[in-house]
N, C-alpha and C positions, 0 to 999 in steps of 0.2 A: 286210345290208351286212357284218356281222361275218364271215359265212361267206365272202363274196367276198374280203375282206381276208386271211382265213386261207388260202384257196386260193392267192391270189397270193403270199403270203409263203412258203408251202410250195414252190410252183413255182420261185420265184426262188432260194431257198437249196438246193433239191435239184439245181439245175443248176450250182452252184459246184464247181469242181474243187479237190481238195486240192493244196496246194503240194508239189512234188516235194522230196525230200531229197537234197542233194548233199554228198559228202565229197571234198575235194581233198587228195591225198597227194603229198608232195614228198620227193625225195632228191637233194641237190645241185641241178642245174638240170633234173632230170627231174620230170615231173608225171604223176599218174594221177588219174582221176576215177571215183568210184563213185556212182551215182545210183539212188534209188528213184523210179521213174516211175509215176504213177497214170494208168491208162488210162480212167478214168471219174470219177464223182463220189464214189467211196468208196475204201477202202483195197485193194479187189480189184475188178477185175483190176489187176495191177501187174507191173512188171518191175524187175530189178536190172541196170543197164547199167554196163559197165566200159569206160573209154576209156584207151588208151595209144597213143602214137605216132600220134595222130589216127584210130585205128581203134576203133570202138565195137562191142561185142558184148553180147548178152543172156546173162547167166550163169544167172539163175533167173527164173522167172515163176510167178504164181499166178492162178487164175481166180476162186477163191471164198474162200480161206483168209486171213482178216484177220491181219495181223501177220507173215505169212510173209516177204515181201520185206524188211521192216524188220529182221527177225532175221538173215536171210542177209547183208544189207548190213553190219550191225554186226559179224557174225562175220568177214567179209572185211576190214573195216577193221582189226580187231584182228590178223588175220593179216599185213596190210601193216605194221602197227606192229612186229610181231615180226620182220619182215624188215628193220627199220631205217628205214622210211618214217615221216615226220611227217604225220599226217592231221588235218584240221580240218573241221568241218561249215561249209559256206558258206551264206549267206542265199539263199533261193529267190526267184526273180523270176517271178511269174505271167505277166508279159508276154513272157517269153523264149520264142522259138519252139522247137519240138521239133528234135532233131538232124536235119540234112538227110539223113543216111544211114539213118535209122530210119523205118519206116512209121508213119503217123499212123492210129490206130485210132479209128473212130467207132462208138459204140453206137447201135443203132436206137432211135428214140423210141417 
């Protein structure tokens, strides 16, 4: 019985996705969004997405290197601040759907 509970526990928690990290940068009435988006249940694969004027593009991505996307996003946030933008990390919402213009990647089971 303990083994069954352990297996179920492992399966349930291995399927949980990490919460994406989102920074919202503003200057006057303009807004930019920098997101670290996790494409699986771990910190890689991941993408750094940048949205301005309702256009989203992937600036960086990593398939296996943990911490890569977080570091690139943090550096880009600092660059934005250097250009006079005010950037804050916003709370992630796990129920929020992926951006409509970005493909949804499913990992095979």
